[in-house]
N, C-alpha and C positions, 0 to 999 in steps of 0.2 A: 439566528434562524439558517433553517441548513441551505446553502447552496449549490450546485451541480458543478461537475467538475471544469465544464466550458466554461460558466462564470468565474468561477476563482482563476481560470489561466485569462478570462478580458481582463479582471482585477488586477493581475499582476503585471500581465504583459503594458498595464498603462499607468502603475505605480513605478513600476522600473524602464520603461521606458525602453522595453525588448519587443520582440515579433511575438504572436501570437504561436510560431512553430517553436521559438526559441524556449518559451515557459514550455507550453506541451512535450516537448523535450525533457524538460524538468524534472517536470511535474513524474511524466513517464517512468523515470529514470528513479526518481524516489519510490516508486509504487515496486518497481522489478526489484530494487532495494530491501525494503519490507519483505518483499513474497521470497527472498533469498534468506533473509536472515529469521526470519517464522518457519521456513524447511528446516534450516541446521537448528532449532530447538532453540538457541543459545541467547532468549532473551527474557526479561520478564516483561516487559511492554516496548512498544515503541511508538515515542511520540511527535508526530508531524504537524507541526503549525498549522492552522487554517483545515488541516484535516481530522484531526484528532489524535488521540490515545488507541493503540492498538496490543490489542492481548489476547490467552490463549489458555482456559487450564494448562496445565504438564500431560491429563490423560487425553484431554483434546487434541494435543499438540499429537500424539503419539498416531491418534487414530487420523490426522489428517497425513501423517506421513505415510501411513500404508495406504492409504486411501492414494497419494499420488505415484507409490511405487506400484499399485496395481494391487494390492496384497487383501484390497477390499473394493469386493464389487456392489453397490447399492441400487445397481437397475434389476 
């Protein structure tokens, strides 16, 4: 069953005897890392335990990169 970010932070903090802020910092770092890898386009997929596997089709990666760069305006 899918859990919210807040629920996962609470579970991990309890399991590893860490503060909520420490776990949240770690989780935010992981998501930022995935975002950076996706921006580079140098991956097939990225798997984060407890969160899942993230991937994008090659054409979609180019579209996302163009959107980030401002080449595409969907508004």
